[in-house]
N, C-alpha and C positions, 0 to 999 in steps of 0.2 A: 735754319738748319746749320748744323755745324758745317765745318770746311772739309774735302774730301781726305786730306790727312790731318784731320783732326783724331788725338786722341784722349783717354781718360785713366787714370790711375785707382788701380784697386789696393788697398792696403788691407792683409792679413795679421791680426793678434792673434798668434798662437800660445800657447803653454812658454815656451824658453825663448821665441825670438818674434820677430816682425817683418814680414815681407812686402814689399813694393812691386808691384805689378804695371807695365806701361803696355795697353793694349788700344788698337785700333780700331775707332768706331764703325767701319764700314764693315768690320768682316771677322772681326774678334782674334786676328793674329795680334799673339803675343810680341811684343818687340823688345822688351828688356826687363830685368828684374834684380832684385837687389834685396838681402836678408841682413837684419842687422840682429845680433845676439842680445839680451837684457841682458843688463851688466850685474843685477843681483840675482837672475835666474828666479829658481822658486825657493823661499823660506820656508821649508818645514821641519827642521831640526832645529837652527838656531837664527835668532835674528838678527844675521850679517850686515844688515844696515847699520846696525849699535850694537857694538860692541860683542856681537857674538851672544848673544844674550840666549842660552836655552827655550825652546818653545815646548809647549806638552804636545802630547800625540794629539796626532790627527789636523794638526794646522798646517796652511799652507797659505803663505801670504807673500807679496810682492810689491814692488816700490814703482809708484806709478810716473816718477821723473823716467824710467826706463821708457815707457811709451812713447813718451815726446821723442825721446831719442831716435827711436825709429825713423820718426818724421824726417829727423834734423839729416840722418846716415842716410836712410834706405831710399828714401825718394828720390834726392839728388842723384845716388848712384844710380838708380834704377834708369832715369832719364839719359843719363852719359851712356850706358849700356845699350840703350834702343835706338841712340844717336837723333834724338828730336830735339827741339828747341821747346823752351818752357811754353811758349807763345801758341804752341798746338794742343796743346792741354786745355780743355773748355771743363772737366770735373773731377772729382775725387771721390770716393767712396771710402768706408772702414768696415772692418766686420772684427767680432771679439768672440773669445771664449765666454760661457756664460754658466750659471751666473756668476761673475767675478765683481765685485762691488768695492767702492771708493767712500770713505766717510770725508765730506768736504764742509767748506764753512760757505758762506752764502755765494761768494764770490767764485767759489770753485777751488780753493786751495787746500789740497790734500791735508787732513789733520796733521800726516808725520812730517810733513815739512815746515811745521809749526815747531821751533826749538822744545818747548816747555812739551811735547807730546812724543818728541823723538825716541823716545827708550819705553813705549808703550805699545806692544804689537796691536791693540785693537785699532790704532791710528792709522796701521796700513791698510794694502789693499787684500782682501780676501777673494782669494783665487778661487775657480769655479771648483777646486779639489778638495778645499778647507771643508773638511766633515767632522768638526768639533763642535756642529752645533745639533746633532741628532738628537739630544735628548728634548731640547727647545721644539724641534720638528717632531717629536714624539706627542709631546702636549698638543701643538696644534693639530694634528690627526685625531687624537682623542678627543678634543674640546671639538671641532668639526663636525665628529660623526654623531655624539653626543646631541652637540645642538641640532643637526640634521641639515647643515650647511648645504645649499645646493649648490655652488661653485667648488667642492671638493670633490664630486664626480667628474668634473673636469679634468681634472689630475689623476684619472684611474684610481681615486680614494686614498692617494697620499700628497702630502706636500714634503719636499725632499730637504735635507738638512743643507744642502747645497743653495738653497734659494733665499731670497731677499728678506722674506719673513721670518726664518729661523735665524738666522746671521745675525740680524739686526737685533733679536730679542737675548741673543748671545751675548752680541756689545752689550745691551742695558743690562743686564744681570752680574755681567761679568766685570764692568768698568763703567758706572754710571756716568762719571767725568767725563769720558769720552764721549758716551751718547749725548749729554747735555750739551757738548760742544759742537756737535756734529748737527749742521745745519740742513744738509741733501745726505743722502744714502742712495748713491749714483751707481747706475750699469757703467761699468768700464767702457762699453760700448758707445754709453751715450755721454761722458766724460771726454773721450778723445774727440769727440766732435764738439764737444764744448771748446775745448782747446781749438779747435781749427775755427771756429767760426766767432766765439766770444760771446753765442748765446745756450743757455742751456734748455735742451728738448729733451723727452723722454721719447725712445722709439715702442712702437705698438708689439712688434716682437717680443722683447724681453720684458716689456709690463705685462705681456699677456699668458708667457708662459712660465716667467719666474716671477714675478709679483702680483699673481693670482689677481688679475683685471681681467674681470668677465664682465660683459651687459651693461657696460659703463661703469663700471665700480669694484671699489676695493671692499675686501671684508673689514666689518664696520666697528666703530670706537666701543660698542658695548664687548663685541667679539675678542677685539684685543685685551680690553680693560679685564676680561677675564682670564685672560694669561697671565696679565700684571698688569696692575693698576695705572704705573709708571709707562707702560705703553699702549695706553688709549691713544695719544695722538700721533702714534707712528706715520701712519697713512698722511695725516693733514697736515703733520710739522716735519716731518724727514722725507716724504717720498712721494707725496704725489706732486705733480708736476703737468705742463703742457704734453701733450704725445702726439708724435710725426708719425705719417704713417709711411710705409716701405716704398722705397724709390722716390720719395718727396724730395725737392731740396729743403735741406735745414737752416741755409743760409748761404751768404757766401764767403768766402775765404779771407781770413782775416789779415790786416797789415803785419800784424806779429808770425802768423802761420807761413803767410810768403814769403817770409825772409829765413824762417825754417827751412822751406820744402824749396824754394827757388821760383816757386811756381806764381800765375799771375794774380794778385789779388783780387776778390771779387769773382773766381771761377766758383761752380754749382760745387756745393759740400752735401751729399745725400745723408738723409736721417741715419742713422746708426743701427746697425743690423747683428746676429750672429752666423758664427761663421758655418756653423752646418747649415743654416736655412737659405742663406746666399750659393749656397753650392747646386741648391736643385735646379734653379735657372740656368746656370752654367753647365750642366750634363744635360740641358734640353729636356727634365724630365720633371714637369710639372702636373702631368695628367693622373688621376685619382689612379691609384693601381701599383705606381711605381712609387717601390721604397728606396730613398738614395741612404745609403750607410756612407758616413764619411769616417773611414778608418785612419785613425792616427796613435796616439798616446789611449784618447780613449775611443768610444765609437758614439756617434749621434746618429738614428735613424729619424727620418723625415719623410711626411708624404702627405699630400693634399688628399681631401676628399670631398665628393657633392653631398654628403649630408653630417649632422653630429650624430659622435655614437659616443658610447662610454667604456671606453678601453682599459682592462683592470691593469693598473701599474703604468699608463703612458705617461709622460712628462706634461702634457697638456693637448688640447684641443683648442685653436685660436680662430676665428673668422678672419680669413685676411693673413695670416700669422705667416705665409709663406708667399704666397699671391693672391691677389683679390680676387675676391667672389667663390673663393674655395673654403673648406676649412683645414688647417694645418694642423697635423697632429706631428708629435714628437714622443721620441723614446730614446733611450740609450743603455749604453754600458759604462760604466767608471774607467774599469781597467782594460786595456788592448794590449796596444803596443807598449805601454806601461807595463804591462805582466812579463812579456816578452822580455824588454829592457834589462829588468830585476834576474831574472831566472839566468841569464847571460852572465849579467854583474856578480850575482851572489852563487850560483848554483851549480856554474862546470868547472871542472878540474882544468890544471894547466897542460895538462898534455890536449884539450882541444883546442885552447888557445894557440898554442906552441904549432899546432898541427895549420889552423888557420893560417898563422902569420906563414909559414914556409908553404903554402899552397896559393897565397896572396887572397884570400876569401875573408871575410868576416866572420867572427863566431856565428852571426844569424845564417847566414850563406852555407857554413858549413853544416850546421846543426839541421839546417832544413833539408841538405841533399843528403845526409844519412837518413832522415827521419821519412824521406819521400821513397825510399827502398821498401819501407815495411809494407806488407796487407794491411788492411784495416783491422784495428785490436789487435795487433802480434804484440805490443808493449804491455798489455794486460793492465793498462792503467785507465782511470776514470778521474776529470778532476773538475773542480768548481772555479768559476772565473770570478771571484768576488775579492780579490788581493786588493779592491779598491772599494770594496762595499759593491751593493748590488743598486743601479741605478732603475732599473727597468728589469722584470713586472713587479718585483718584492720592495722594492724602491726601500731600502733598508742598510745604511753605511756602517752599523754594528756587522756585518755579517765579513767573514775572512773567507780567503783562499783556502783551497783542500785539494791534495792529492791522494789518491786512494789505488792501491793494489801494487804499491813498490813492494820490490824484492832485494834480494842481494846481486840479481841479475839485471836489475834496472838500472839502462844507458843513461848518458845524459840528453841522447837525441830521443828516447822513451820520453822522458819528462817533457821536453821541449813540444814534441808533438800533440803530446795530451792537453799542453796548454793551448796551444793553436786551436784545436779540436774545440776546448771546455770553449771558446770566445763563441767558433760558430754556432754550438749547442745554445749558447745564451742568445744571439739573435734568432736564432728558430724559434726559441720560445716567446720572442717577442714577436715575429712572424705570426705563431701562432694564436698568441694573444689580440691580435688584430682581425686575424680571420675567423675567430670565432666568434667576436663582436661586430660583425656585419662590414669590418673594412678591408674588402680582399687584398691581399699583396699579389701582386701578378708577374713583378717584375722586382728584382733586387738590383740597385744601378750602385757601383761601388764608386768612391772619390776617396784620395788621402793618400797619404804615404805609403801605406801598406800593401797597395796595389801593385807596386815592385815583386812581391813575392808571389809568383805564379803558382806555386804549390799550394798556397793559403786560398789565394782565389777560388781554384778548382774543390780544394777541401770544402768551403762553403757553397759550392754548389752541389756537392755531392751530400751535404747533411743538409741543407735547406730544403732541398729538392727542386731549385727553380733555377733558372737563366740567369747569368751575372752576365750585365752590362756595366762599361768600366768607361768611366768621364774621358773623353779625348785629351784633354788638359791637367798636365801633373801640378797645376795652381790652381785648383778648383774653388777655392773660398777667395782668392785675391781677384780669379777671373769675375764670380761671381760678385764680388765687390764692383769690380768695373763694369758690370753690365748694370749695378743699381746707378753707379755714378751715371752711367749714359741716359737711363731714364731720367734723372735727377738735372740732367744738361738738357733735355728736350729733345734728344735723338730717336726716342723710340716711345710709343705710348705708356708702357708697362715692361713687367720684367720678362715676362712671357715672350712676349714679341721681340726683346731685346736678346732673349736666349736662345731664341729659333734663329736666329743669325750671327752670334757672337758664341753660343756654346755650342755643345755636340756629344756625343757618346757612342760607343763601338756597342751594337744590340750582341748579346747573345754571346758575349766573350768567350764565356765558359759554360757549357750546360752539363746537367747532371750526367754522370755515368750509374747506368743501373743497378750494376752489383756492386759499386759501393754506395748506392744510395740505399739500397737491403742491409748492407751489413752495418751502417752507422744509424738506422734504425732501430738494431740492437743495443747500440750502445749508448745512443740516447735515451730509451727507456731507463736506463742504469740512470743517467746523468739525472731525467725527471724524478727519479726516485728520491736521491741524493739533496737535488734543490727542494723538494718539497717538505722534506725530513727535517735539514736545517734551516730553511727560510722558512717555514709556516708553522714553526712551534714546534715538533716530534720531538729537536732538543734542542737546548739555546745557550749550548754552550761556547759559542761561538761570541756570545754575548757576552756571557760570564768571563770568557778570557780575555774580553777589550777591558771590561771594568776591572779585573786584577792588575793587567798592563798599567791601564791610568795609576791606580792607587801606586804603584811602585815606581812609574815613573815621577809623579808627583812629589814622591819622598825624596828621586832624585833630584830634581829640579829645585825644592827648596831646601835639600841639605848645603 
């Protein structure tokens, strides 16, 4: 057993930054943390890493060297803040956004780091919110259903444009030279562990949820060839690799990584994992019926079940995908905090910004304060939360946002509240899909940065009709990674046992208000009518508008 003062480190890789957290093994006390912002952030308009070349619509790229910089900067800084010495650290684990993928050489060098490919967008990391492979995803889904592929139902009937196969097929069809040069198509969750240990190992979580790995196999070569003959070897040549289970030791910290981090060479490095999935044990919420919603720029919903069910529009069901011995389910919303941030950045008049500055508030805080005084439905609006497409339950990133009911009397706080409500309606739609499929949701457990907005949390309780429990830690994913580091170091037998000691949640922190529940039922009926009309083929105007936009942007980029 580790010493009484032993600690582990969890590193959470988010969309814009990475955070390192030092956690005491014996009780989960969080001793110190540090954040490092990615130098190149998200490249979604221009390839800022190379001459600011414009990118087509729906692209989102990153630079993998930014991830290594987190290890070099945030880990030593977190140790200093914690006041512990490196010799106390017995393990380190990481979590990542997903599906975020890196094309590499056989040795693990990202292709963008090779001079001959530095100007090629497809040589860079494709971030989870890269949605430019929707056409490829549509073909995968159509073919899977026409052939009766059994695995498609494990993903709610849809493979997302965010995932490994659609993005890989896009690379082949848009830049065959990069595809040919790519020896490995690597989840960032696995690439960073590769950098820490010197050994490449795929993790069971992303392999199952994002890599269509079910019952010990991937889609076969015949299926892949039917998509594109040149794609037939994608699994065997680019993707397939040894798979490690969650909480296992992936290897020991390499000499190079020890130098970057200041940690002892050889300490345990856990198998990679996904930011949402590691958060469940951090909230001590791994029992069937407990849905954990990690709410930030997007929301990921994860929960365990004791049996396999087919839930329409879910992101996947993977045995052991969250914790051993249970079926792990995933669903999600592609845009949540991102939508609120877009609204504040682009739809708010200067008078609101000036008032917020005068009162010492953020614009978000001011709009929330104003919105909170309204009775339910007083703004006269209903919105669809599809500004970044729909991940669940429609799995369609050609969809776009909508706000209906605006008049000349509509105020900034009205639109803001309608968008807050729309994301809660989206979560209710997901919950109902699980309930209707025999996977009942009895408790909604919230983690993530949006926990800070208590009005939003109460709104979610009122709209879903469920009690809302909240994670104790403000660093849920990083704590979840630390829990997996503790398991990899041998301090606990599994993540459930470690989470019971190191994690925790506040039960029923928010409970539904009966009058608000009734009022929101009426608005939710309108949301579902719009949801089904625009999302299920009643009117494909959103898809047509995106096609028009792509043509216009292509002409602009080519000019």
